[in-house]
LOGU-607849 format. One line per 5 residues: number of its first residue (from 0); their letters; for each residue x, y, z of C-alpha. Coordinates in nm, 4 decimals. Example, Ala and Ser with C-alpha at 12.3 -4.5 7.8 and 13.67 -1.06 7.14 Angstrom:
<atoms>
0 = as = 1.2300:-0.4500:0.7800; 1.3670:-0.1060:0.7140
</atoms>
This chain:
<atoms>
0 = mtdss = 0.0000:0.0000:0.0000; 0.1257:0.3507:-0.0858; 0.0510:0.6622:0.1166; -0.2155:0.7636:-0.1376; -0.4022:0.4320:-0.1148
5 = pllev = -0.6812:0.3676:0.1368; -0.6196:0.1284:0.4217; -0.9843:0.0200:0.4172; -1.2079:0.0458:0.1138; -1.5762:-0.0323:0.0650
10 = reltv = -1.6799:-0.0610:-0.2990; -2.0433:-0.0388:-0.4107; -2.1680:-0.2372:-0.1123; -2.5313:-0.3504:-0.1120; -2.6682:-0.5467:0.1843
15 = hhgql = -3.0148:-0.6926:0.2386; -3.1907:-0.8021:0.5566; -3.4443:-1.0343:0.4012; -3.6356:-0.8197:0.1515; -3.5145:-0.4951:0.3086
20 = raldn = -3.2245:-0.3241:0.1350; -3.0220:-0.1960:0.4310; -2.7302:-0.0594:0.2225; -2.7580:0.0551:-0.1368; -2.4384:0.0816:-0.3416
25 = vslsv = -2.2290:0.2458:-0.0671; -1.8619:0.3242:-0.1297; -1.6048:0.4823:0.1004; -1.2292:0.5006:0.1556; -1.0613:0.5159:0.4959
30 = fagdv = -0.6947:0.6161:0.5028; -0.4374:0.5265:0.7659; -0.4616:0.7639:1.0607; -0.8193:0.8688:0.9848; -1.1006:0.9104:1.2310
35 = famig = -1.3779:0.8377:0.9825; -1.7269:0.9087:1.1203; -2.0507:0.7547:0.9923; -2.3578:0.9617:1.0809; -2.7264:0.9280:1.0030
40 = angag = -3.0646:0.8729:1.1652; -3.1724:0.5451:1.3246; -3.2169:0.2797:1.0571; -2.9894:0.4581:0.8091; -2.7630:0.1529:0.7720
45 = kstll = -2.4639:0.2698:0.9765; -2.4352:-0.0359:1.1998; -2.5046:-0.2640:0.9036; -2.2045:-0.1082:0.7309; -1.9759:-0.1753:1.0288
50 = rsvcg = -2.1045:-0.5305:1.0644; -2.0425:-0.5867:0.6936; -1.6870:-0.4547:0.7234; -1.6103:-0.6912:1.0119; -1.7768:-0.9883:0.8394
55 = lhrpt = -2.0949:-1.0308:1.0434; -2.3165:-0.9481:0.7435; -2.2600:-1.0882:0.3957; -2.3215:-0.8320:0.1221; -2.5569:-0.8942:-0.1659
60 = sgsvl = -2.3013:-0.7286:-0.3905; -1.9908:-0.5152:-0.3656; -1.6638:-0.5709:-0.1840; -1.4518:-0.4814:0.1183; -1.0757:-0.4359:0.0787
65 = ldgtd = -0.8022:-0.4080:0.3408; -0.4674:-0.2790:0.2210; -0.5841:-0.3411:-0.1367; -0.6716:-0.7065:-0.0700; -1.0303:-0.8223:-0.1152
70 = itglr = -1.1488:-0.9637:0.2192; -1.5201:-0.9885:0.1336; -1.5160:-1.3667:0.1688; -1.3183:-1.3812:0.4948; -1.4848:-1.5038:0.8134
75 = pekrv = -1.5078:-1.2534:1.1033; -1.2245:-1.4135:1.3055; -0.9969:-1.4004:1.0000; -1.0703:-1.0293:0.9672; -0.9779:-0.9798:1.3331
80 = aagiv = -0.6491:-1.1565:1.2669; -0.5991:-0.9293:0.9645; -0.6526:-0.6215:1.1812; -1.0238:-0.5268:1.1675; -1.1762:-0.5259:1.5174
85 = mvpeg = -1.5137:-0.3929:1.6316; -1.6448:-0.2526:1.9585; -2.0126:-0.3450:1.9154; -2.3139:-0.1382:2.0090; -2.4138:-0.2163:2.3665
90 = rrlfp = -2.0592:-0.3316:2.4624; -2.1471:-0.7059:2.4570; -1.9173:-0.8025:2.7444; -1.9420:-1.1398:2.9158; -2.1212:-1.0374:3.2389
95 = sltle = -2.0133:-1.3437:3.4372; -1.6442:-1.2903:3.3562; -1.4172:-1.0465:3.5357; -1.2859:-0.7288:3.3787; -0.9499:-0.8951:3.3115
100 = enlqv = -1.1077:-1.2116:3.1722; -1.3041:-0.9999:2.9245; -0.9792:-0.8386:2.8133; -0.8216:-1.1825:2.7730; -1.1024:-1.2785:2.5345
105 = gatyt = -0.9882:-0.9971:2.3045; -0.6402:-1.1469:2.2842; -0.7687:-1.4705:2.1267; -0.6850:-1.3591:1.7717; -0.4292:-1.0947:1.8604
110 = regpw = -0.1783:-0.9595:1.6109; 0.1717:-0.8461:1.6986; 0.1640:-0.4847:1.8065; 0.1890:-0.2295:2.0867; -0.1304:-0.3176:2.2735
115 = siarv = -0.1454:-0.5630:2.5632; -0.3551:-0.5881:2.8770; -0.0800:-0.4025:3.0628; -0.0949:-0.1208:2.8047; -0.4745:-0.1045:2.8353
120 = yelfn = -0.4307:-0.0703:3.2132; -0.2043:0.2275:3.1468; -0.4668:0.3872:2.9209; -0.7490:0.3309:3.1707; -0.5637:0.3600:3.5011
125 = wmpgr = -0.8677:0.2732:3.7138; -0.8782:-0.0809:3.5732; -0.5946:-0.2589:3.7632; -0.7693:-0.2125:4.0960; -1.0941:-0.3492:3.9500
130 = rrqla = -0.9540:-0.6268:3.7344; -1.1177:-0.9059:3.9388; -1.4583:-0.7381:3.9425; -1.7341:-0.8965:3.7318; -1.8251:-0.7042:3.4190
135 = aqlsg = -2.1902:-0.7032:3.5277; -2.0925:-0.4939:3.8311; -1.9337:-0.2147:3.6254; -2.1078:0.1061:3.5221; -2.2013:0.1690:3.1590
140 = geqqa = -1.9001:0.3921:3.1032; -1.6671:0.1416:3.2658; -1.8097:-0.1371:3.0508; -1.7539:0.0738:2.7390; -1.3910:0.1262:2.8395
145 = vaigr = -1.3483:-0.2501:2.8883; -1.5048:-0.3131:2.5463; -1.2549:-0.0730:2.3901; -0.9696:-0.2374:2.5817; -1.0846:-0.5815:2.4666
150 = alvan = -1.0641:-0.4623:2.1068; -0.7257:-0.2962:2.1547; -0.5509:-0.6074:2.2877; -0.6173:-0.7654:1.9469; -0.3903:-0.4895:1.8055
155 = prvll = -0.6284:-0.3623:1.5366; -0.5211:-0.1740:1.2294; -0.8792:-0.0508:1.1896; -1.0914:-0.0081:1.5032; -1.4680:-0.0034:1.4413
160 = ldels = -1.6647:0.1811:1.7108; -2.0427:0.1336:1.6979; -2.2498:0.3943:1.8863; -1.9765:0.4784:2.1338; -2.1850:0.7299:2.3324
165 = lglap = -2.5118:0.5335:2.3449; -2.6673:0.5521:2.6916; -2.3695:0.7279:2.8512; -2.3531:1.0625:3.0283; -2.1800:1.3397:2.8258
170 = vvvqr = -1.8910:1.3646:3.0726; -1.8260:0.9904:3.0365; -1.8431:1.0145:2.6568; -1.5904:1.2984:2.6596; -1.3581:1.0964:2.8822
175 = iydtl = -1.3667:0.8069:2.6357; -1.3131:1.0322:2.3340; -1.0126:1.1836:2.5103; -0.8374:0.8481:2.4581; -0.8520:0.8765:2.0768
180 = pella = -0.5237:1.0697:2.0339; -0.3323:0.7939:2.2148; -0.4953:0.5284:1.9962; -0.4047:0.7185:1.6800; -0.0487:0.7652:1.8043
185 = tgvtv = -0.0041:0.3861:1.8121; -0.1132:0.3534:1.4496; -0.4805:0.2643:1.5001; -0.7214:0.3953:1.2354; -1.0792:0.4545:1.3529
190 = llveq = -1.4107:0.4058:1.1730; -1.6926:0.5079:1.4035; -2.0709:0.5251:1.4073; -2.1887:0.7988:1.6408; -2.5373:0.9143:1.7376
195 = dvsqa = -2.3975:1.2419:1.8763; -2.3344:1.4241:1.5492; -2.1671:1.7244:1.7097; -1.9209:1.4952:1.8882; -1.8525:1.2990:1.5712
200 = lrvas = -1.7805:1.6144:1.3728; -1.5403:1.7432:1.6362; -1.3188:1.4342:1.6290; -1.3534:1.3208:1.2663; -1.1096:1.3819:0.9853
205 = rvhcl = -1.3822:1.2728:0.7411; -1.7604:1.2336:0.7639; -1.9996:1.0092:0.5698; -2.3787:1.0445:0.6069; -2.6255:0.7666:0.5266
210 = legrt = -3.0010:0.7951:0.4781; -3.2089:0.4824:0.4203; -2.8966:0.2931:0.3182; -2.7730:0.5474:0.0655; -2.4896:0.7991:0.0810
215 = tltge = -2.6191:1.1557:0.1095; -2.3028:1.3421:0.2103; -1.9312:1.2861:0.2448; -1.6448:1.5232:0.3123; -1.4152:1.6830:0.5681
220 = paglt = -1.5991:1.8523:0.8576; -1.4325:2.1884:0.7960; -1.5797:2.1962:0.4451; -1.9371:2.1113:0.5459; -2.2095:2.3515:0.6522
225 = aesie = -2.4658:2.2964:0.9254; -2.7375:2.3239:0.6600; -2.5809:2.0646:0.4311; -2.5425:1.8194:0.7207; -2.9044:1.8733:0.8247
230 = aayfg = -3.0224:1.8253:0.4662; -2.8222:1.5042:0.4295; -2.9338:1.3689:0.7674; -3.3058:1.4238:0.7094; -3.3241:1.4052:0.3288
235 = lasaa = -3.4160:1.7711:0.2892; -3.3548:1.9867:-0.0127; -3.0184:2.1438:0.0662; -2.9973:2.5168:0.1233; -2.6368:2.5167:0.2387
240 = apgpw = -2.4824:2.8443:0.3473; -2.1267:2.9211:0.2351; -1.9715:2.9009:0.5833; -1.8248:2.5775:0.7248; -1.9673:2.3591:0.9994
245 = tgdsa = -1.9290:2.4930:1.3521; -2.0121:2.2881:1.6568; -2.2009:2.5862:1.8026; -2.4775:2.5695:1.5445; -2.8122:2.4811:1.7021
250 = rtlpe = -2.9757:2.4223:1.3632; -2.7892:2.1084:1.2687; -3.0139:1.8572:1.4419; -3.3131:1.8626:1.6753; -3.2284:1.8364:2.0445
255 = esr = -3.3315:1.4703:2.0716; -3.0809:1.3734:1.8012; -2.7838:1.5548:1.9537
</atoms>
């Protein structure tokens, strides 16, 4: 792979759930070092896209490439071994296992790299003292941190984060997002689905909006307007103003979507 080639590429991906077309001819390119944010309303196809990238959904057509190699036919565990690891929506920890045992599960298909359980304990310095506590006894924010740690010990090249802020207090969400620079510094590239659009736009190097399984907007946050994002999110006729997106805009989304 050259510097101008994407690390992860999705080409004309179409995915069905039964008769429902969940993704319709979606393409995107994620480059090494990106924080690539997928936004869109509930049911837009964002999580389906992540699950297709990590191998949990088989596409009807189209392909997924890692480092220029077609991995569309690879099983999920083979994709983990190749460097694609997901933190699923809802954390999905094993509640009857301890914090440390959940981290050990993530090391099952680990690649060589900088992340280990000891390194995760350095990132989340509250964990060592709680390592023998059952996952079921942790708070939502603590469980999300463990889910991220479980993914990191597999030493991902591309880390997929599905609805990172779902059900968490804003201060907890901010604390988790504050770890992103350290992840990027170790060579991890991030593809995230985020319900908090303002948060996603603040951390993303590139944004991709889906509506009913189709791409409605893609670009760098600095080049997007609040009006264009709103139009793409809700399927409105765009009346974009010339100025770029600013996180202070109250017009981007209704309060319940922010």
